[in-house]
C-alpha positions as CSV (number, residue, x, y, z in Angstrom):
1,M,-18.3,-20.6,-24.8
2,N,-15.5,-17.7,-25.0
3,N,-12.4,-18.2,-23.7
4,T,-12.5,-14.7,-22.6
5,Y,-15.1,-14.8,-20.4
6,M,-14.1,-17.4,-19.3
7,I,-11.1,-16.0,-17.9
8,K,-12.7,-13.2,-16.1
9,E,-15.4,-15.5,-14.9
10,L,-12.8,-18.1,-13.5
11,V,-10.0,-16.0,-13.1
12,I,-10.6,-13.1,-11.9
13,D,-14.3,-12.8,-10.3
14,T,-13.0,-15.9,-8.6
15,G,-9.7,-13.2,-6.6
16,K,-12.2,-10.8,-6.5
17,A,-14.5,-11.9,-4.4
18,A,-11.4,-14.0,-2.5
19,H,-10.2,-10.6,-2.5
20,E,-13.2,-9.1,-0.7
21,V,-13.2,-11.9,2.2
22,S,-9.7,-11.6,2.8
23,F,-10.2,-8.2,3.4
24,K,-13.0,-8.2,5.6
25,G,-11.5,-10.8,8.0
26,L,-8.5,-8.6,8.0
27,D,-11.0,-6.0,9.1
28,L,-12.7,-8.1,11.6
29,L,-9.6,-9.2,13.0
30,H,-7.5,-5.6,13.0
31,D,-11.0,-3.9,14.8
32,N,-10.7,-6.9,17.0
33,I,-6.5,-6.0,18.2
34,E,-7.5,-2.7,18.1
35,K,-9.8,-3.0,20.7
36,A,-8.6,-5.4,22.9
37,T,-4.9,-3.4,23.1
38,G,-7.5,-0.4,23.8
39,E,-8.8,-1.7,26.5
40,A,-5.8,-3.4,28.4
41,L,-3.6,0.1,27.4
42,A,-6.5,1.7,29.2
43,R,-5.7,-0.6,32.2
44,L,-2.3,0.3,32.8
45,P,-1.7,3.0,35.5
46,W,1.8,3.1,34.4
47,L,1.1,4.0,30.9
48,T,1.1,8.1,29.8
49,D,-1.1,9.5,27.6
50,D,1.5,9.6,24.6
51,H,2.1,6.1,25.1
52,R,-1.6,5.9,24.4
53,N,-2.0,8.4,21.6
54,T,1.4,6.6,19.6
55,V,-0.4,2.8,19.4
56,R,-4.1,4.5,18.8
57,D,-1.8,6.5,15.8
58,W,-0.1,3.5,14.6
59,F,-3.4,1.6,14.5
60,K,-4.6,4.3,12.7
61,N,-2.2,4.3,10.6
62,A,-2.3,0.6,9.7
63,R,-6.0,1.0,9.2
64,K,-5.6,3.7,6.7
65,G,-2.4,2.0,4.5
66,R,-4.6,-1.8,4.4
67,N,-7.8,1.2,3.3
68,T,-5.3,2.5,0.5
69,L,-3.9,-1.5,-0.4
70,K,-7.6,-2.3,-0.7
71,S,-8.4,0.6,-2.8
72,T,-6.1,0.3,-5.0
73,I,-6.3,-3.7,-5.5
74,D,-10.1,-2.8,-7.0
75,E,-8.7,-0.7,-9.1
76,N,-6.4,-2.6,-10.4
77,F,-9.3,-5.8,-10.8
78,K,-11.2,-2.7,-12.6
79,T,-8.2,-2.0,-14.9
80,V,-7.9,-5.8,-15.9
81,E,-11.9,-6.0,-15.8
82,G,-11.5,-3.6,-18.0
83,W,-9.1,-5.0,-20.6
84,F,-11.3,-8.0,-21.4
85,S,-14.5,-6.4,-21.9
86,A,-12.8,-4.6,-24.3
87,S,-12.1,-7.9,-26.0
């Protein structure tokens, strides 16, 4: 069996699969926390709309940052896969 194929199959593909599963779990956790926080904030009458919007913006920025990190990692996996397919 080819060493390059073994490295790609065992290390890169396994790492990529672990990354995908981890991201999906993080995404689900984030969605649930965002939903629960939104419902809790809606029930607090002493909070202003500015406070609620600040929390919504924070969640939006966290999602944007997480998606940016995921796309960067995906691009890095493609780069490393390209190195091994060129060998």
